[in-house]
Backbone as a printed PyTorch tensor [residue, N CA C, xyz], in Angstrom:
tensor([[[ -30.0030,  172.2170, -118.2320],
         [ -30.3750,  172.4120, -119.6510],
         [ -29.6930,  170.9230, -120.6450]],

        [[ -31.1420,  170.9520, -121.1360],
         [ -31.0230,  169.4170, -121.9340],
         [ -29.7150,  169.5490, -123.1510]],

        [[ -29.1880,  168.3160, -123.7960],
         [ -28.6770,  168.3650, -125.1370],
         [ -29.4650,  168.0920, -126.1280]],

        [[ -29.6150,  168.4840, -126.9150],
         [ -30.2810,  168.0090, -128.0880],
         [ -29.8920,  167.0450, -129.7880]],

        [[ -30.2470,  166.3180, -129.8270],
         [ -29.8710,  165.7400, -131.1310],
         [ -31.4330,  165.1460, -132.0630]],

        [[ -30.7990,  164.9640, -133.2070],
         [ -31.7720,  164.5700, -134.2860],
         [ -31.3910,  163.0340, -134.7440]],

        [[ -32.8300,  162.2470, -135.0070],
         [ -32.2750,  160.7600, -135.7530],
         [ -33.4300,  160.9130, -137.0160]],

        [[ -33.0370,  160.0820, -137.7920],
         [ -33.6340,  159.9960, -139.1530],
         [ -33.8590,  159.2040, -139.4980]],

        [[ -34.8090,  158.3570, -140.1930],
         [ -34.8490,  157.1310, -141.2880],
         [ -35.5190,  157.8220, -142.3880]],

        [[ -34.5150,  157.5980, -143.5700],
         [ -34.9880,  158.2810, -144.8750],
         [ -35.1840,  157.1800, -145.5110]],

        [[ -35.9590,  157.6150, -146.8190],
         [ -36.9110,  157.0830, -147.5130],
         [ -36.6300,  157.7130, -148.6790]],

        [[ -36.3870,  156.4820, -150.2010],
         [ -36.5320,  157.6080, -151.2280],
         [ -37.8540,  157.3200, -152.1680]],

        [[ -38.4810,  156.5900, -151.5380],
         [ -39.4510,  156.1690, -152.3720],
         [ -40.6610,  157.3450, -152.0830]],

        [[ -41.8400,  158.5000, -153.0920],
         [ -42.2930,  159.4030, -152.5320],
         [ -43.7790,  158.6660, -152.5750]],

        [[ -44.5520,  160.0740, -152.3120],
         [ -45.8720,  159.2340, -152.2830],
         [ -46.3470,  158.8510, -153.5780]],

        [[ -47.4180,  158.0560, -153.9190],
         [ -47.3020,  157.3490, -155.5480],
         [ -46.7110,  156.4990, -156.0570]],

        [[ -45.5350,  156.6610, -155.3210],
         [ -45.2650,  155.3030, -156.3050],
         [ -45.0530,  154.2510, -155.2870]],

        [[ -44.9010,  152.8320, -155.6410],
         [ -44.7350,  152.1530, -154.8920],
         [ -46.3510,  151.7470, -154.5400]],

        [[ -46.0640,  150.2460, -153.6810],
         [ -47.3900,  149.7650, -152.8640],
         [ -47.3520,  150.1340, -151.5000]],

        [[ -47.9030,  151.5760, -150.8470],
         [ -47.5550,  152.1520, -149.5380],
         [ -46.3570,  152.1720, -148.9720]],

        [[ -46.2030,  153.3540, -149.6420],
         [ -44.1810,  153.6360, -149.6040],
         [ -43.9860,  153.9650, -148.1530]],

        [[ -42.6920,  153.7350, -147.5780],
         [ -42.0360,  154.0600, -146.7290],
         [ -42.0300,  155.5720, -146.3620]],

        [[ -42.5200,  156.0710, -145.0850],
         [ -41.9840,  157.6280, -144.6840],
         [ -40.5990,  157.7720, -144.3250]],

        [[ -40.2580,  158.9540, -144.5020],
         [ -38.8940,  160.1090, -144.3070],
         [ -39.4430,  160.2560, -143.0280]],

        [[ -38.5410,  160.1370, -141.8640],
         [ -38.9800,  160.7500, -140.8280],
         [ -37.9830,  161.0210, -140.1660]],

        [[ -37.6300,  162.6680, -139.2350],
         [ -36.8200,  163.0030, -138.7050],
         [ -37.5870,  163.2360, -137.0670]],

        [[ -36.8880,  162.8930, -136.3600],
         [ -37.5960,  163.1490, -134.5220],
         [ -36.0270,  163.9920, -133.9150]],

        [[ -36.5630,  165.1170, -132.7600],
         [ -35.3720,  165.8110, -132.6040],
         [ -35.7410,  165.2960, -130.8460]],

        [[ -34.7210,  165.2460, -130.5040],
         [ -34.7860,  164.5010, -129.0500],
         [ -33.8150,  165.1720, -128.0640]],

        [[ -34.5750,  165.1900, -126.6450],
         [ -33.1080,  166.3900, -125.9420],
         [ -33.2330,  164.9130, -124.5660]],

        [[ -31.6360,  165.1420, -124.2520],
         [ -31.7900,  164.4850, -123.1870],
         [ -30.8180,  165.6100, -121.8950]],

        [[ -31.4870,  164.8740, -120.7000],
         [ -31.1470,  165.3380, -119.7150],
         [ -30.0270,  164.9160, -118.7330]],

        [[ -29.4590,  165.5920, -117.6310],
         [ -28.5730,  165.2640, -116.9020],
         [ -28.5730,  163.9180, -116.0730]],

        [[ -30.2060,  162.8970, -116.4380],
         [ -29.7680,  161.7730, -115.9020],
         [ -30.7030,  160.6730, -117.2160]],

        [[ -29.8190,  160.8800, -118.0590],
         [ -30.1430,  160.0120, -119.3980],
         [ -31.8160,  159.5910, -119.7600]],

        [[ -32.7490,  161.1520, -119.2180],
         [ -33.7640,  160.9130, -119.6710],
         [ -34.3500,  161.5610, -121.3960]],

        [[ -35.0390,  160.9620, -122.0240],
         [ -34.4710,  160.8110, -123.3200],
         [ -36.3640,  162.1500, -123.3600]],

        [[ -36.3030,  162.9130, -124.6090],
         [ -37.7860,  163.8650, -124.5310],
         [ -37.9130,  163.9830, -126.1600]],

        [[ -39.0010,  163.5530, -126.7430],
         [ -39.3060,  163.9030, -128.5370],
         [ -39.8880,  165.2070, -127.9110]],

        [[ -39.0520,  166.0580, -128.8660],
         [ -39.1500,  167.6490, -128.8910],
         [ -39.8640,  167.9150, -130.6780]],

        [[ -39.4030,  167.6070, -131.5000],
         [ -40.2080,  167.5640, -132.2330],
         [ -39.9060,  166.4070, -133.2770]],

        [[ -40.7330,  166.3300, -134.5710],
         [ -40.7350,  165.4030, -135.1670],
         [ -41.1610,  166.0630, -136.9020]],

        [[ -40.9530,  165.5160, -137.4370],
         [ -41.2270,  165.5650, -139.2620],
         [ -41.8250,  164.1200, -139.8740]],

        [[ -42.2100,  163.9370, -140.6420],
         [ -42.6280,  162.7950, -141.4080],
         [ -43.2450,  163.1320, -142.5600]],

        [[ -43.1380,  162.2380, -143.6460],
         [ -43.4320,  162.3880, -145.2090],
         [ -43.1820,  161.5930, -146.3040]],

        [[ -44.0310,  161.5450, -147.2080],
         [ -43.6400,  160.8460, -147.8930],
         [ -43.2290,  161.8930, -149.7740]],

        [[ -41.6740,  162.2350, -149.6050],
         [ -41.8870,  163.4360, -150.4540],
         [ -40.1290,  162.9900, -150.9000]],

        [[ -40.1200,  163.7390, -152.0060],
         [ -39.1250,  163.7910, -152.9650],
         [ -37.6470,  164.2310, -151.7410]],

        [[ -36.6810,  163.1480, -152.4300],
         [ -35.3950,  163.5900, -151.5830],
         [ -35.2090,  164.8850, -151.0080]],

        [[ -35.2240,  165.9580, -152.1570],
         [ -34.9880,  167.4600, -151.7410],
         [ -35.3350,  167.8340, -150.6680]],

        [[ -37.0640,  167.6930, -150.9560],
         [ -37.6240,  168.1910, -149.7440],
         [ -37.6990,  167.7140, -148.1760]],

        [[ -37.4530,  166.4680, -148.2170],
         [ -36.7100,  165.7230, -146.6890],
         [ -35.9080,  166.2490, -146.2870]],

        [[ -34.7860,  166.8280, -147.3120],
         [ -33.8780,  167.0130, -146.6630],
         [ -33.8990,  168.4740, -146.2170]],

        [[ -34.6520,  169.3800, -147.1020],
         [ -35.0120,  170.4700, -146.5680],
         [ -35.6380,  170.7510, -144.8940]],

        [[ -36.1510,  169.8340, -144.8500],
         [ -37.1650,  169.7420, -143.8110],
         [ -36.3800,  169.0850, -142.6490]],

        [[ -35.1420,  168.4400, -142.9210],
         [ -34.1450,  168.1680, -141.8570],
         [ -33.6190,  169.3850, -141.1210]],

        [[ -32.4280,  170.1450, -142.6820],
         [ -32.0410,  171.3770, -142.3670],
         [ -33.0670,  171.9110, -141.4020]],

        [[ -34.1250,  172.6220, -141.6260],
         [ -35.1600,  173.5020, -141.0430],
         [ -35.4370,  172.8270, -139.6710]],

        [[ -35.4490,  171.6510, -139.3130],
         [ -35.1210,  170.9830, -137.8970],
         [ -34.0240,  171.3820, -136.9460]],

        [[ -32.8350,  170.8720, -138.0330],
         [ -31.1150,  171.4630, -137.1100],
         [ -31.5590,  172.5660, -137.4410]],

        [[ -31.6630,  173.8310, -138.3590],
         [ -31.2100,  175.2400, -138.3220],
         [ -32.2040,  175.3790, -136.4140]],

        [[ -33.7090,  175.4810, -136.2650],
         [ -34.1900,  175.3880, -135.2150],
         [ -34.1690,  174.8300, -134.1860]],

        [[ -33.4010,  173.8250, -133.9720],
         [ -33.2010,  173.3340, -132.5950],
         [ -31.5770,  173.0930, -132.1660]],

        [[ -31.0770,  173.2490, -133.3600],
         [ -29.2860,  173.0620, -133.1510],
         [ -28.5470,  172.0970, -132.5330]],

        [[ -28.7130,  170.9610, -132.9150],
         [ -28.1810,  169.2380, -132.2990],
         [ -27.0610,  169.6870, -132.2860]],

        [[ -26.3500,  168.8750, -131.6010],
         [ -24.9250,  168.6040, -131.3200],
         [ -24.5040,  167.2160, -132.1960]],

        [[ -25.7840,  166.5810, -132.4140],
         [ -24.9420,  165.6960, -133.4030],
         [ -26.7050,  164.9260, -134.2280]],

        [[ -26.1380,  164.4680, -135.4280],
         [ -27.5180,  163.7030, -136.4350],
         [ -27.0520,  162.6300, -136.6230]],

        [[ -27.9510,  161.7050, -136.1150],
         [ -28.0980,  160.1720, -136.2370],
         [ -28.7640,  159.6170, -137.0090]],

        [[ -28.1650,  158.6400, -138.4110],
         [ -29.0570,  158.7680, -139.3960],
         [ -28.6090,  156.9120, -139.7490]],

        [[ -29.1200,  156.1940, -140.4330],
         [ -28.6620,  154.9130, -140.7230],
         [ -27.9450,  154.8250, -141.8820]],

        [[ -26.4040,  153.8140, -141.6810],
         [ -25.9330,  153.3340, -142.4840],
         [ -26.7770,  152.7310, -143.7270]],

        [[ -25.7840,  152.5950, -144.7140],
         [ -26.3950,  151.8800, -146.2780],
         [ -26.4910,  152.4980, -147.3610]],

        [[ -26.8470,  152.0220, -148.1990],
         [ -27.4050,  152.2850, -149.4040],
         [ -28.3090,  153.8130, -149.5030]],

        [[ -29.1990,  154.1170, -148.7150],
         [ -29.5470,  155.4820, -149.0410],
         [ -28.3610,  156.5480, -148.3110]],

        [[ -27.9100,  156.0710, -147.6560],
         [ -26.8970,  157.6280, -146.8610],
         [ -25.5990,  157.6540, -148.2590]],

        [[ -25.4560,  156.4750, -148.5000],
         [ -24.7830,  156.5210, -149.8440],
         [ -24.7510,  157.5770, -150.6980]],

        [[ -26.1610,  156.8560, -151.2300],
         [ -26.6370,  158.0140, -151.9280],
         [ -27.3910,  159.8120, -152.1880]],

        [[ -27.7290,  160.0170, -150.9420],
         [ -28.1260,  160.9830, -150.4160],
         [ -26.9580,  161.6400, -149.8970]],

        [[ -25.9490,  161.4000, -148.9310],
         [ -24.9760,  162.0220, -147.9180],
         [ -24.3320,  163.2180, -148.9220]],

        [[ -24.3440,  163.3030, -150.0450],
         [ -23.8140,  164.0880, -150.8670],
         [ -24.8010,  165.4430, -150.9610]],

        [[ -25.8380,  165.2120, -151.5940],
         [ -26.7690,  166.0530, -151.3360],
         [ -27.1950,  166.8220, -150.1380]],

        [[ -26.9530,  166.0450, -148.9970],
         [ -27.2170,  166.8970, -147.7970],
         [ -25.8740,  167.5450, -147.2050]],

        [[ -25.1260,  167.2370, -147.7560],
         [ -23.8790,  167.9490, -147.2600],
         [ -23.9540,  169.5530, -147.7630]],

        [[ -23.9790,  169.1830, -149.4900],
         [ -24.4720,  170.2330, -150.3970],
         [ -25.6710,  171.0930, -149.7460]],

        [[ -26.4070,  170.3800, -149.0990],
         [ -27.5890,  171.5150, -149.1060],
         [ -27.2450,  172.6130, -147.5560]],

        [[ -26.3130,  171.7170, -146.4560],
         [ -26.2440,  172.1970, -145.4870],
         [ -25.2590,  173.3860, -145.5420]],

        [[ -24.1610,  173.1570, -146.6150],
         [ -23.2600,  174.3290, -147.4640],
         [ -23.8970,  175.4270, -147.5730]],

        [[ -25.3070,  174.8130, -148.8520],
         [ -25.5990,  176.3860, -149.2580],
         [ -26.4950,  177.0870, -148.1910]],

        [[ -26.8380,  176.3630, -147.2610],
         [ -27.8610,  177.0780, -146.0590],
         [ -26.9320,  177.2880, -144.8700]],

        [[ -25.4930,  177.0370, -145.0570],
         [ -24.7750,  177.5360, -143.5860],
         [ -25.2990,  176.7470, -142.5040]],

        [[ -25.6250,  175.5420, -142.6710],
         [ -26.3540,  175.1800, -141.4030],
         [ -25.3690,  173.4830, -141.2050]],

        [[ -24.8540,  173.5020, -140.0870],
         [ -24.1440,  172.3380, -139.6520],
         [ -24.2100,  171.5320, -138.8100]],

        [[ -24.2330,  170.2200, -138.8750],
         [ -23.8520,  169.3830, -137.3130],
         [ -23.4270,  168.1950, -137.6740]],

        [[ -22.9080,  167.4850, -136.7160],
         [ -22.0380,  166.2120, -136.8000],
         [ -23.1110,  165.1950, -137.1410]],

        [[ -22.8020,  164.7320, -138.3750],
         [ -23.7360,  163.4340, -138.7140],
         [ -23.0630,  162.1380, -138.3780]],

        [[ -23.6150,  161.1520, -137.6110],
         [ -22.9900,  159.8640, -137.2720],
         [ -23.7900,  158.5980, -138.1930]],

        [[ -23.4780,  158.0140, -138.9710],
         [ -23.9730,  156.7730, -139.4980],
         [ -24.1490,  155.4620, -138.5180]],

        [[ -25.2810,  155.2990, -138.2080],
         [ -25.2570,  154.4290, -137.6560],
         [ -25.9780,  152.5830, -138.1020]],

        [[ -24.3360,  151.5640, -138.1220],
         [ -25.2850,  150.2970, -139.3060],
         [ -26.0460,  149.5240, -138.9470]],

        [[ -27.1580,  148.6700, -139.2760],
         [ -27.9980,  147.9930, -138.7300],
         [ -27.6690,  146.4780, -139.4380]],

        [[ -27.2290,  145.7280, -138.5420],
         [ -27.0280,  144.4990, -138.6360],
         [ -27.4190,  143.2460, -138.2810]],

        [[ -28.7700,  143.8060, -137.3930],
         [ -29.8250,  142.5420, -137.1520],
         [ -31.5990,  143.0510, -137.2610]],

        [[ -32.0770,  142.3420, -136.7960],
         [ -33.5340,  142.8990, -137.3350],
         [ -33.9390,  143.5290, -136.2300]],

        [[ -35.4180,  144.0570, -136.8320],
         [ -35.8940,  145.4680, -136.0830],
         [ -36.1300,  145.1040, -134.6740]],

        [[ -36.8090,  144.1670, -134.3540],
         [ -36.7210,  143.9710, -132.6460],
         [ -35.7460,  143.7160, -132.3300]],

        [[ -34.3800,  143.7740, -132.1420],
         [ -33.0230,  143.8090, -131.9900],
         [ -32.8540,  145.1820, -131.8520]],

        [[ -33.2690,  145.5860, -132.8120],
         [ -32.1060,  146.8150, -133.1250],
         [ -33.2170,  147.6800, -132.1350]],

        [[ -34.5950,  147.6020, -131.7430],
         [ -35.2640,  148.4880, -131.1320],
         [ -35.1370,  147.8310, -129.5410]],

        [[ -33.8830,  147.6480, -128.7340],
         [ -33.7980,  146.8750, -127.6100],
         [ -33.5290,  148.0870, -126.5900]],

        [[ -32.2740,  148.8140, -127.3260],
         [ -32.0760,  150.1780, -126.4170],
         [ -33.2230,  151.2570, -126.1110]],

        [[ -34.1090,  151.6020, -126.8300],
         [ -35.1790,  152.0760, -127.0340],
         [ -36.2330,  151.7190, -125.8810]],

        [[ -36.3980,  150.0740, -126.2270],
         [ -37.5800,  149.5230, -125.6110],
         [ -36.8290,  149.2130, -123.6410]],

        [[ -35.3350,  149.3270, -124.1280],
         [ -34.7320,  149.0450, -122.3220],
         [ -35.3040,  150.7970, -121.9470]],

        [[ -35.0840,  151.9760, -122.4060],
         [ -35.2250,  152.9830, -122.3410],
         [ -36.8620,  153.6750, -121.3150]],

        [[ -37.5280,  153.3890, -122.4340],
         [ -39.1690,  153.5530, -122.1500],
         [ -39.4410,  152.3320, -120.9940]],

        [[ -38.7460,  150.9350, -120.7340],
         [ -39.1160,  150.4750, -119.6900],
         [ -38.8840,  150.5730, -118.2440]],

        [[ -37.4540,  151.8210, -118.2650],
         [ -37.0130,  152.3710, -117.0090],
         [ -37.8030,  153.8500, -116.8420]],

        [[ -38.3380,  153.6940, -118.0540],
         [ -39.6430,  155.1710, -117.5720],
         [ -38.4600,  156.3310, -117.7040]],

        [[ -37.9530,  156.2160, -118.9310],
         [ -36.6120,  157.6310, -119.4870],
         [ -36.9670,  157.8320, -120.5700]],

        [[ -38.2510,  157.7990, -121.3650],
         [ -38.3370,  157.6080, -122.7100],
         [ -39.7910,  158.6580, -121.9670]],

        [[ -39.7650,  160.3030, -122.8130],
         [ -41.2760,  160.9400, -122.5520],
         [ -41.4410,  161.3980, -123.8900]],

        [[ -42.7910,  161.4160, -123.9240],
         [ -43.5790,  161.9410, -125.6400],
         [ -44.1030,  163.6380, -124.9600]],

        [[ -44.3530,  164.3290, -125.7100],
         [ -44.3550,  165.6160, -125.6100],
         [ -46.4520,  165.3130, -125.2940]],

        [[ -46.6270,  166.5290, -124.1310],
         [ -48.5020,  166.2820, -123.7970],
         [ -48.8460,  166.8120, -124.8810]],

        [[ -50.2090,  165.9820, -125.6530],
         [ -51.0480,  166.0050, -126.6940],
         [ -51.0680,  167.7780, -127.0060]],

        [[ -51.8700,  168.1670, -126.0760],
         [ -52.0820,  169.7270, -125.8550],
         [ -51.4590,  170.5550, -126.0750]],

        [[ -49.9670,  170.1760, -126.1330],
         [ -49.2100,  171.6410, -126.4790],
         [ -48.5260,  171.2210, -127.6180]],

        [[ -48.9570,  170.3020, -128.4930],
         [ -48.1610,  170.1100, -129.6320],
         [ -48.8360,  170.7340, -130.8240]],

        [[ -48.6450,  171.3980, -131.9290],
         [ -49.1440,  171.6200, -133.1180],
         [ -49.2500,  170.8960, -133.6660]],

        [[ -50.6260,  171.1790, -134.2040],
         [ -51.4020,  169.9430, -135.0680],
         [ -50.6760,  169.2210, -136.3480]],

        [[ -49.5520,  169.8660, -137.1080],
         [ -48.4900,  169.0130, -137.6720],
         [ -48.0010,  167.6870, -136.3610]],

        [[ -47.2580,  168.4500, -135.5130],
         [ -46.8920,  167.5050, -135.0730],
         [ -47.4590,  166.5810, -134.0170]],

        [[ -49.0140,  167.0860, -134.1630],
         [ -50.1760,  166.0960, -133.3620],
         [ -50.3750,  164.3720, -134.6770]],

        [[ -50.2900,  164.8900, -135.8490],
         [ -50.4170,  164.0260, -136.8160],
         [ -48.8460,  163.0320, -136.6830]],

        [[ -47.7990,  163.5530, -136.7680],
         [ -46.9000,  162.7180, -136.0490],
         [ -46.9050,  162.0930, -135.1430]],

        [[ -46.8330,  162.2810, -134.4840],
         [ -46.9380,  162.1900, -132.9530],
         [ -48.0400,  160.6620, -132.7070]],

        [[ -49.6660,  160.9690, -133.5190],
         [ -50.4390,  159.7310, -133.5050],
         [ -49.7470,  158.8150, -133.8330]],

        [[ -49.1470,  158.8240, -135.0970],
         [ -48.3060,  158.0580, -136.2040],
         [ -47.0990,  156.8430, -135.2320]],

        [[ -46.5620,  157.8790, -134.6570],
         [ -45.3060,  157.4720, -134.0090],
         [ -46.2060,  156.5200, -132.5860]],

        [[ -47.0140,  157.0670, -132.2100],
         [ -47.9650,  156.1630, -130.8650],
         [ -48.4660,  154.9310, -131.2280]],

        [[ -49.0440,  154.9490, -132.8090],
         [ -49.6730,  153.4330, -133.5030],
         [ -48.7420,  152.6940, -133.3100]],

        [[ -47.4060,  153.5580, -134.2870],
         [ -45.9800,  152.3240, -134.5340],
         [ -45.5540,  151.6100, -133.4720]],

        [[ -45.5620,  152.7120, -131.8210],
         [ -44.8830,  151.8360, -131.1180],
         [ -46.0900,  150.5940, -130.2840]],

        [[ -47.2060,  151.5020, -130.3180],
         [ -48.2920,  150.2090, -129.9570],
         [ -48.6740,  148.7730, -130.7390]],

        [[ -48.1690,  148.8130, -131.9780],
         [ -48.1240,  147.3420, -132.9710],
         [ -47.0440,  146.9700, -133.0580]],

        [[ -45.6080,  147.6830, -133.1510],
         [ -44.2990,  147.7440, -133.1960],
         [ -43.9920,  145.8050, -132.4690]],

        [[ -43.5200,  144.7850, -133.1550],
         [ -43.2800,  144.7610, -134.4110],
         [ -43.7950,  144.1540, -135.5790]],

        [[ -45.2460,  143.9290, -135.0750],
         [ -46.3530,  143.6280, -136.1330],
         [ -47.3630,  144.5150, -137.3810]],

        [[ -46.6030,  145.7600, -136.9280],
         [ -47.8480,  147.0590, -137.5600],
         [ -46.8010,  147.1480, -139.3500]],

        [[ -48.1190,  147.2790, -139.8490],
         [ -47.8100,  147.7290, -141.7080],
         [ -46.2290,  148.8500, -141.4300]],

        [[ -46.1840,  149.8320, -140.7080],
         [ -45.5450,  150.5310, -140.5430],
         [ -44.6320,  150.6520, -139.5730]],

        [[ -43.0540,  151.0170, -139.7070],
         [ -42.4930,  151.0380, -138.3460],
         [ -41.1740,  152.2330, -138.6250]],

        [[ -41.0430,  153.1310, -139.4540],
         [ -40.6080,  154.2970, -139.5840],
         [ -39.9340,  154.9980, -138.7260]],

        [[ -40.8110,  155.4150, -137.9370],
         [ -40.8030,  156.7400, -137.1030],
         [ -40.3730,  155.9050, -135.3800]],

        [[ -40.5470,  154.5620, -135.6340],
         [ -39.7780,  153.7100, -134.6350],
         [ -38.5820,  153.5670, -135.0460]],

        [[ -38.0810,  153.2780, -136.3040],
         [ -36.7770,  153.5470, -136.9700],
         [ -36.1150,  154.3210, -136.3040]],

        [[ -36.1190,  155.8020, -136.6310],
         [ -35.7840,  156.9530, -136.2580],
         [ -35.4070,  156.9790, -134.9350]],

        [[ -36.4450,  156.2670, -134.2150],
         [ -36.4560,  156.5560, -132.3410],
         [ -35.0740,  155.6110, -131.6100]],

        [[ -35.7140,  154.1340, -132.6310],
         [ -34.4210,  153.0470, -132.4760],
         [ -32.6360,  153.4860, -132.7960]],

        [[ -32.9080,  154.8300, -133.7660],
         [ -31.3090,  154.7960, -134.5250],
         [ -30.7200,  156.0960, -133.4250]],

        [[ -31.5470,  156.8730, -132.5250],
         [ -31.2630,  157.6180, -131.6290],
         [ -30.9840,  157.2620, -130.2240]],

        [[ -31.2650,  155.9200, -130.1460],
         [ -31.7800,  154.6160, -128.5700],
         [ -30.4650,  154.2920, -128.9410]],

        [[ -29.8880,  153.9340, -130.1780],
         [ -28.7740,  153.1360, -130.2520],
         [ -27.4120,  154.0250, -130.6040]],

        [[ -27.8010,  155.1830, -130.5990],
         [ -26.5910,  156.2180, -130.1620],
         [ -26.0840,  156.5430, -129.0910]],

        [[ -27.1610,  156.1900, -128.3920],
         [ -27.8910,  157.0690, -126.9540],
         [ -25.7910,  156.9230, -125.5940]],

        [[ -25.0820,  155.6500, -126.3400],
         [ -23.7360,  156.2780, -125.3360],
         [ -22.6330,  156.8750, -126.0550]],

        [[ -23.1850,  157.4240, -126.9500],
         [ -22.3270,  158.9480, -128.0650],
         [ -23.0940,  160.3390, -127.0140]],

        [[ -23.7370,  160.2540, -126.6510],
         [ -24.5930,  161.5600, -126.2380],
         [ -23.6660,  162.2950, -125.0840]],

        [[ -23.7900,  163.3910, -125.2260],
         [ -23.8930,  164.2840, -124.1060],
         [ -24.8400,  164.8610, -122.9910]],

        [[ -24.6790,  164.4290, -121.6220],
         [ -25.9860,  164.0860, -121.3100],
         [ -26.4600,  166.1440, -120.6910]],

        [[ -27.2510,  165.8730, -120.5380],
         [ -27.2650,  167.6330, -120.2100],
         [ -27.1680,  168.0900, -118.7680]],

        [[ -27.2450,  169.2020, -118.4150],
         [ -26.5450,  169.8960, -116.9880],
         [ -27.8560,  169.4480, -116.3440]],

        [[ -27.0520,  169.5640, -114.8740],
         [ -27.9000,  169.3870, -114.0330],
         [ -28.9060,  170.4600, -113.9920]],

        [[ -30.3670,  170.2520, -113.6410],
         [ -31.5350,  171.5560, -113.6420],
         [ -30.9520,  172.4220, -112.3110]],

        [[ -31.3430,  173.9770, -112.6860],
         [ -31.2210,  174.3240, -111.5320],
         [ -32.5720,  174.1080, -110.3530]],

        [[ -33.6270,  174.2990, -111.1870],
         [ -35.0950,  173.6540, -110.5220],
         [ -35.3560,  172.2140, -110.7800]],

        [[ -35.8080,  171.7950, -109.6480],
         [ -36.4010,  170.3360, -109.7400],
         [ -37.3350,  169.9290, -110.1770]],

        [[ -37.8080,  170.7760, -111.0040],
         [ -39.1150,  170.3860, -111.8090],
         [ -38.5180,  169.9380, -113.3240]],

        [[ -38.9320,  169.2270, -113.8880],
         [ -38.7280,  168.7290, -115.4770],
         [ -40.3740,  168.6880, -116.4060]],

        [[ -39.9700,  168.7560, -117.2790],
         [ -40.9070,  168.9770, -118.3960],
         [ -40.9880,  167.5890, -118.9670]],

        [[ -42.0380,  166.6560, -118.2930],
         [ -42.0650,  165.1190, -118.1430],
         [ -43.4720,  165.5030, -119.2670]],

        [[ -43.4770,  164.7550, -120.2980],
         [ -44.4870,  164.6430, -121.1620],
         [ -44.8670,  163.1640, -120.7840]],

        [[ -45.7670,  162.4560, -121.4880],
         [ -46.4540,  160.8660, -121.6430],
         [ -45.1400,  159.9400, -121.7340]],

        [[ -45.1580,  158.8490, -120.6550],
         [ -44.3590,  157.8480, -120.9200],
         [ -45.0070,  157.0190, -121.7210]],

        [[ -44.1450,  155.8570, -121.4360],
         [ -44.5200,  154.8070, -122.9940],
         [ -45.7360,  154.0390, -121.6430]],

        [[ -45.7690,  154.1330, -120.8080],
         [ -46.7570,  153.6490, -119.5420],
         [ -47.9560,  153.9870, -119.3520]],

        [[ -48.0240,  155.6440, -119.6290],
         [ -48.8590,  156.3280, -119.8330],
         [ -49.8230,  155.7280, -121.1670]],

        [[ -49.0170,  155.8130, -122.5220],
         [ -49.5660,  155.7590, -123.6920],
         [ -50.4610,  154.2330, -123.3920]],

        [[ -49.6110,  153.1560, -122.9930],
         [ -50.3730,  151.8160, -123.0020],
         [ -51.4500,  151.7750, -122.1850]],

        [[ -51.2050,  152.8580, -120.5900],
         [ -52.6570,  152.8020, -120.1130],
         [ -53.7280,  154.1110, -120.9400]],

        [[ -53.4100,  155.1160, -121.3200],
         [ -54.5690,  155.4360, -122.1440],
         [ -55.2300,  154.5030, -123.2430]],

        [[ -54.4020,  153.7210, -123.7710],
         [ -55.1800,  152.9340, -125.2990],
         [ -55.5760,  151.2000, -124.1210]],

        [[ -55.3920,  151.0790, -122.9410],
         [ -56.4200,  150.3360, -122.4300],
         [ -55.6470,  148.9720, -122.4690]],

        [[ -54.3020,  148.9020, -122.9850],
         [ -53.8060,  147.4170, -123.0900],
         [ -52.9670,  147.4700, -122.2970]]])
C-alpha cells in the first residue's frame, strides 16, 4: 500500500489578467516502501482563487492524502484563511505544511532531479489517464523538458515542493505482490522526445 500526498503551487492571477499569468497546479503523489514516487492525479488552471481551492478540496476528498505541501510566503498568508474555511465547510481535512523557498528554482529542483535520476519518479501511462489529466501531463512533461529555461514552470514547482518534503513523508508498506504500477520514468520521457 502506498502513502498519498498532495503538493500545490498556487497563483492568484486568473486567465485574462496580466501577460501570460501563472497557473495554479495541484499534484497528487504516492510513495511506496522504497521511496519511489508516482504521479497519481493533477489539476492546473488559471482561475479565481475560490475555484482552485475547490479543486484542491476535490482532490483531497478523492485521494485522502496524509499531508499537503504548499509554498510559504505571501500567497499562502493571503489564501490560508480561505482554504481553512472551505475545508471546514466541506468537512475535508488534511495536514498542511508550508515549505519556504529561499534559493533559486534550479536549486529548489535538486531533490526532484535527484529522485528522477535515481529512477524513482514515475509518471502515469498516457493511455491510462483521462483527457483532462492528459492535458495536465502534457504541460508537466513540456515543463520538465525545458526546465529551467521554459516560459512556464508551475507544474515543476509543485513537483519540487513535494520532493523537498520527501524527508517528511511516511513510506508506503511493502507490497505483498512483486509487481508495482510503474509508469514512465524521466529517462523514458527523454527517450520518447529524442533528446
